[in-house]
ZAVO-909850 format. One line per 5 residues: number of its first residue (from 0); their letters; for each residue x, y, z of C-alpha. Coordinates in steps of 0.5 Angstrom, whole numbers, plus 2048, in hexadecimal, padded with zeros to 3 digits. Layout:
N
NUM	A	X,Y,Z ~ ...
END
This chain:
240
0	XXXXX	7DE,82B,811 ~ 7DF,82C,80A ~ 7E2,826,806 ~ 7E9,826,803 ~ 7EA,829,7FD
5	XXXXX	7EC,824,7F8 ~ 7EF,825,7F1 ~ 7EE,81F,7ED ~ 7F0,81C,7E6 ~ 7ED,815,7E3
10	XXXXX	7F2,810,7E0 ~ 7EE,80B,7DC ~ 7EF,809,7D5 ~ 7E8,808,7D4 ~ 7E4,80F,7D2
15	XXXXX	7DD,80C,7D5 ~ 7E0,80B,7DB ~ 7E3,811,7DC ~ 7DD,815,7DA ~ 7D9,811,7DF
20	XXXXX	7DE,812,7E5 ~ 7DE,81A,7E3 ~ 7D6,81A,7E3 ~ 7D6,816,7EA ~ 7DB,81B,7ED
25	XXXXX	7D6,821,7EB ~ 7D2,81F,7F2 ~ 7D9,821,7F6 ~ 7DA,828,7F6 ~ 7E0,828,7F9
30	XXXXX	7E3,823,7F4 ~ 7E6,827,7ED ~ 7E8,823,7E7 ~ 7EE,827,7E4 ~ 7F0,822,7DF
35	XXXXX	7EF,81B,7DC ~ 7F4,816,7D9 ~ 7F4,810,7D5 ~ 7FB,80D,7D6 ~ 800,80D,7DB
40	XXXXX	805,811,7D7 ~ 7FF,817,7D6 ~ 7FD,816,7DE ~ 805,817,7E0 ~ 805,81D,7DC
45	XXXXX	7FE,820,7DE ~ 800,81F,7E6 ~ 807,822,7E5 ~ 803,828,7E2 ~ 7FD,829,7E6
50	XXXXX	7FF,826,7ED ~ 7F9,822,7EF ~ 7F7,820,7F6 ~ 7F3,81A,7F3 ~ 7F4,815,7EE
55	XXXXX	7EE,810,7EB ~ 7F3,80B,7E8 ~ 7F1,805,7E4 ~ 7F5,7FF,7E5 ~ 7F6,7FD,7DD
60	XXXXX	7F7,801,7D8 ~ 7FB,800,7D1 ~ 802,803,7D3 ~ 802,800,7DA ~ 7FE,7FE,7E0
65	XXXXX	7FC,804,7E5 ~ 802,802,7EA ~ 807,804,7E5 ~ 805,80B,7E6 ~ 806,80B,7ED
70	XXXXX	80E,80C,7ED ~ 80D,812,7E8 ~ 809,816,7ED ~ 80C,81B,7F2 ~ 809,81C,7F7
75	XXXXX	804,816,7F7 ~ 7FD,819,7F7 ~ 7F7,815,7FA ~ 7F6,80F,7F5 ~ 7EF,80B,7F4
80	XXXXX	7F0,805,7F0 ~ 7EA,804,7EA ~ 7EA,7FD,7E8 ~ 7E5,7F7,7E5 ~ 7E9,7F2,7E9
85	XXXXX	7E6,7F1,7F0 ~ 7EA,7EC,7F2 ~ 7F1,7EF,7F0 ~ 7EF,7F5,7F3 ~ 7EE,7F2,7FA
90	XXXXX	7F4,7EF,7FA ~ 7F9,7F4,7F7 ~ 7F6,7FB,7FA ~ 7F4,7F9,801 ~ 7FB,7FB,804
95	XXXXX	7FA,803,805 ~ 7F6,804,7FF ~ 7F1,80A,800 ~ 7EC,806,7FC ~ 7EA,802,7F6
100	XXXXX	7E4,803,7F1 ~ 7E1,7FD,7ED ~ 7DE,7FF,7E6 ~ 7D9,801,7E5 ~ 7DA,806,7EB
105	XXXXX	7D5,806,7F0 ~ 7D3,80D,7F3 ~ 7D3,80B,7FA ~ 7DA,807,7F9 ~ 7DC,80D,7F6
110	XXXXX	7DA,812,7FC ~ 7DD,80D,801 ~ 7E4,80D,7FD ~ 7E4,815,7FD ~ 7E2,814,805
115	XXXXX	7E8,810,806 ~ 7ED,815,803 ~ 7EB,81A,809 ~ 7EB,815,80F ~ 7EF,80F,80C
120	XXXXX	7ED,80A,810 ~ 7F1,804,80F ~ 7ED,7FE,80C ~ 7EE,7F7,80F ~ 7F1,7F1,80B
125	XXXXX	7EB,7EE,808 ~ 7EF,7E7,808 ~ 7F6,7E4,80A ~ 7FC,7E6,805 ~ 7FF,7E1,801
130	XXXXX	806,7E0,7FF ~ 805,7E2,7F8 ~ 800,7E8,7F9 ~ 802,7EF,7F7 ~ 801,7F4,7FC
135	XXXXX	800,7FC,7FB ~ 805,800,800 ~ 803,807,800 ~ 806,80C,805 ~ 807,814,804
140	XXXXX	80D,814,800 ~ 80C,80E,7FC ~ 808,808,7F9 ~ 80A,801,7F6 ~ 808,7FA,7F5
145	XXXXX	80B,7F5,7F8 ~ 80A,7ED,7F9 ~ 809,7EB,800 ~ 810,7E7,7FF ~ 814,7ED,7FE
150	XXXXX	812,7EF,805 ~ 818,7EE,80A ~ 814,7F1,810 ~ 810,7F6,814 ~ 812,7FB,819
155	XXXXX	80D,7FE,81E ~ 80D,806,81E ~ 808,809,823 ~ 801,808,81F ~ 805,806,818
160	XXXXX	809,800,816 ~ 80F,801,812 ~ 80F,7FB,80C ~ 816,7FA,80A ~ 817,7F6,803
165	XXXXX	81D,7F2,802 ~ 820,7F7,7FD ~ 821,7FC,802 ~ 81B,800,801 ~ 816,802,806
170	XXXXX	80F,805,807 ~ 80B,807,80D ~ 804,805,80E ~ 7FE,807,812 ~ 7FD,800,814
175	XXXXX	7FE,7FC,81B ~ 803,7F6,81C ~ 7FD,7F1,81E ~ 7FA,7F2,817 ~ 800,7F1,814
180	XXXXX	801,7EB,818 ~ 7FA,7E8,817 ~ 7FB,7E9,80F ~ 802,7E7,80E ~ 803,7DF,80C
185	XXXXX	805,7DC,813 ~ 80A,7D7,80F ~ 80E,7DD,80D ~ 80D,7E2,812 ~ 80E,7E2,81A
190	XXXXX	80D,7E8,81F ~ 813,7E7,824 ~ 810,7ED,828 ~ 80B,7F2,828 ~ 80F,7F7,824
195	XXXXX	812,7F3,81E ~ 810,7EE,819 ~ 815,7EA,815 ~ 815,7E6,80F ~ 819,7E0,811
200	XXXXX	81C,7DF,80A ~ 81F,7E6,80A ~ 823,7E5,810 ~ 82A,7E5,80E ~ 82E,7E4,815
205	XXXXX	82D,7E3,81C ~ 832,7E5,821 ~ 833,7E5,829 ~ 833,7EC,82C ~ 833,7EB,833
210	XXXXX	831,7E5,838 ~ 82A,7E3,835 ~ 82A,7E8,830 ~ 82B,7E8,828 ~ 82B,7ED,822
215	XXXXX	828,7EB,81C ~ 82A,7ED,815 ~ 824,7EE,810 ~ 824,7EF,809 ~ 822,7F6,808
220	XXXXX	823,7F9,80F ~ 828,7FE,810 ~ 82B,7FB,816 ~ 82A,7F5,81A ~ 825,7F4,81F
225	XXXXX	826,7F3,826 ~ 822,7EE,82A ~ 821,7EC,831 ~ 820,7E5,834 ~ 819,7E4,833
230	XXXXX	819,7E6,82B ~ 820,7E3,82A ~ 81C,7DC,82C ~ 817,7DE,827 ~ 81C,7DF,822
235	XXXXX	81F,7D8,823 ~ 818,7D4,824 ~ 816,7D7,81D ~ 81D,7D5,81A ~ 81C,7CE,81C
END
């Protein structure tokens, strides 16, 4: 099967890094580099003009980090982050990112990252998340960085999960509820039933609905969640 045609731009303030990546990409005939940028401002203008479907994005640049580019993109193309900081990359990008590359870029890792764009296998969490960690949330329509503490809850939606933030925004992520449950801090998050994870600190109100049923109002959720007897018992236990 013919590989997906990729029109890429490289965003990095260091010319040698752009040149090395450009050279490595010549081995991948389905990737065409259509532009380069050395700043967030230049990259935003380039994306608006050229409409790439792939961006190689450096994390640190003079006029802001790479994340500040994401809200300026519409639509959001596939993003492969490029960074010199391994620990930061793992902590920040493991949620629904296409991939990240460490400088200097390894040819095999580059090939693996490009393969992900086609198949997009969801990486597992490499380690439990901490309350002060930032995570990268990317869906088909938006991308943002959020602290774990800003997550109000997560709802299952078939093979996806809807991550709801306290400010009312949400992202649909291709990740299972069990992955989230095992990664999120147990001191803050609990799972009252198979389709819902709640941040106990985001609960605003609990009301009796029917006998043995409750309605839970959660910050950032559009409406109250109705829970049956067993789930209601788990909520009460989590709040003790």
